[in-house]
C-alpha positions in Angstrom: 100.1 96.6 88.8 97.6 97.4 91.5 95.2 94.7 90.5 98.0 92.1 90.3 99.3 93.0 93.7 95.9 92.8 95.3 95.6 89.2 94.3 98.5 88.3 96.5 97.6 86.6 99.8 97.7 89.1 102.7 97.8 92.2 100.5 94.8 94.3 101.4 95.8 97.7 100.1 98.1 99.0 97.3 99.1 102.6 96.8 101.1 103.6 93.8 103.0 106.9 93.7 104.4 108.1 90.4 107.5 110.1 91.0 109.2 112.1 88.2 111.8 113.8 90.3 114.6 112.8 90.5 114.7 111.3 87.1 115.6 107.6 87.0 118.9 106.6 85.4 120.7 103.2 85.2 123.1 104.6 87.8 120.4 104.1 90.4 120.2 100.3 89.7 121.5 97.9 92.2 124.1 95.3 91.2 121.4 92.6 91.5 119.2 94.6 89.2 121.9 95.0 86.6 122.7 91.2 86.8 119.1 90.4 86.3 118.7 92.6 83.2 122.0 91.3 81.7 120.7 87.7 82.3 117.8 88.6 80.0 120.2 89.9 77.4 119.7 93.6 78.0 122.7 96.0 78.1 122.8 98.3 81.1 
């Protein structure tokens, strides 16, 4: 992910933080996120 983002114009630095708490659940998705996944045929 970092290497891909650094190829974007104007992106000079990328920091990635992996966070395990709180755990991710589908309840944290936005409506737009749900719609995007459903458009790809994924159940959410």
